[in-house]
N, C-alpha and C positions, 0 to 999 in steps of 0.2 A: 504494500500500500504506500503510495507516494505521500510526501508531506502535504501536498495540496489536497489530496483526498482525505487525509486525517483532519486537516483544518476544516474542510467543508463539512465533514461528519460532525465534528465538535460544535461548529457554529450552528448547524441545523438543530442539534440537540439543545443548545442553549436557547435558541429562538423559540423552540417548542415549549420549553419549560417556562419561559417568560410569558408566552401567550396563555398557557394554562393557568399560571398564577394570576394573570390579569383578570381572568374570568372567575376566580374563586370568590366565595363570599367574604365580605369584610370581617375582620377580627374584632370589630368594635362590639362591646357587650350590649345586649338588648336590655333596655330599662325594664324592670319588673316592679309591680306594685308590692309594697310591703304589707303583709297581712297583719291585722291587729293581733297582739299576743293574747292567748287564751289563758286565763288565770283560773286554776282549779283550787277549790277550797279543800282542805284536808277532810277526809271522810272516815278515817280509821282503816278498817279491813276492807280490801277490795273484794267484790263478789264476782266470781267467774261465771259467765253465762255461756254454756256450750252453744255452738252454732246449730241452727235448725237445717233441715233438708233444703228449705227455700233459700237459706243463705249460701249453701254450697252449690246451688244450681246457677250457672252463669247465664245471664240474659244475653242472647245473641245480639251483637251490634252489627248494624248494616254498614257496609263500606260506603263512604260518601260517594253518591252517584254523580253522574255528569249528564248534562243535557246535550246530546249530539246536535240537535237543532240549534241550540244556543251557540255552540262552537262554529257551526256552519255559518250562522248569521253574522257572528263577529268577524270571521275570516272574509266573508263576502264584502262586508263593510270596509275592512282594512285594505282589501285588495281591489276596491272599487269595481266589484262585479267581475273580476278576472279569474275567480276561483273556478276551476274546471271539474275537479274530482277530489273527494275526500273519502277514504276507506278506513273504517275502524277495525277491520280484520284483514289486513293486507296479506295476500298469499296464504289465506286460511290460518293465519296466526292471530289469535284474539288480542295479543298485546303488541301488535305492530300497526302503527298509524301511517297512512300514506296520503300525502297532499300533492296535488298537481295544480299549477296555475300558470297563467300567461304573464310573461314579464312585461313591465311597462315599456312602451316604445318611445322613440324620440330622443334626440340628443346624441351625444357621443357614446362610444362603447364604455368609456369610463363612467359616464353619468348613469348608464343603464346598470353597470356593475354595482355602483354605490346604492342605487335604488333597490336592486335585488338583494343586497346584503341587509339593508334595512327591513325589507319584507321578510326575508328569511328569519331575522331576529323576532319580528312581530308574530309570525306564525308559530315559532317555537315557544315564545312567551305565552301566547294564547292557549296552546295545547297543554303546556306544562302546568299552567294554573287552572285548567278546566276541571280537574278532578277525575279525568279519564285514567283508567288503569292501562298503562303501556310500559313496554320495555325498550322500544325503539321507535323512531320516527324517520320516515324518508320523505324528503321534499324534492319535487321535480318541477323545474321552471322551463317553460317552452316559449319560443319566439320565432317569428318569421324573418328569415334573412335572405339576402341576395347571394346566390352561390356561384355565379359565373358572370362572364362579361356580357352575356345576353340578358342580364337582369332576370334570370330565373329565380323565382321565390320558392323557398322550402321552409316548412314548419318543422323545426327540430328541437330536441331537448338540449338546452343550453346549460343546465345545472341539475345535478343529482347529488344530494348530500344525505348521509345517514348518520343519525345521532343516537347513541345509547342513552338511556335515562340516567345512568351513572354520571355521564358527562354533564347533562343538563342540571343535575343536582348540585354541581360544583359552581354553577354560574350565579353571580350576584346580579339578579335581574334589574336592580335599581341602577347599576353602573356599567352594565355590559356595553361593550363597544362593537357595533356592527361590523367594522372593518376586519375584525378577527374571527367572525363567526364561522366562516368556511374552514379556517385553519384548524379548528378544534373538532371537526367532524370525524367520526370513526372511519368513514369512507367518503370520497368525494370525486365527482367528475365535473370540471368547470371548463366550458368551451373557451378556446383560446381568445375569442373576441372579448370575453369578460375579464381576461387577464391583462389586456392592453392598458397601458398607462397613458 
């Protein structure tokens, strides 16, 4: 391995660590209310009351549900009607959410990329805070581009990113920076036009 390859590998590792740490939750303590102290008067001998069968039976608690229609409505509003598909059991996996949308057109490739990073962040934020039970999310952004000198148009997938829930759990959603959102994906495919500066 050449010194240039070693340097490139080390530099890439450092950049990845910096990006992941930028998305971690803040270490600031969360303020909590202080409970009033309970003062017990001395009563002498304590009486032990054995638990009854009713005390030993756990009441089943329902997992907080989510409203898929509400998520769809929020995403359609955030994406200005460009939401194409949302599947809550993608590829027959009940914990895999798939979202497909049309990218915002107009402007330079860099402007489209910046807008798409913001939309990626909004979609992930909406799903993460929806109460949906999921382990992974795949986002797929599509766009119509000119592919040759004859001005032939083709509708193609410009972005495909997969995020595991463990990654999303580490994001501080109050301070997340959209410019890094694709870099922390578990897997990603970004069309070269969205990479142009």
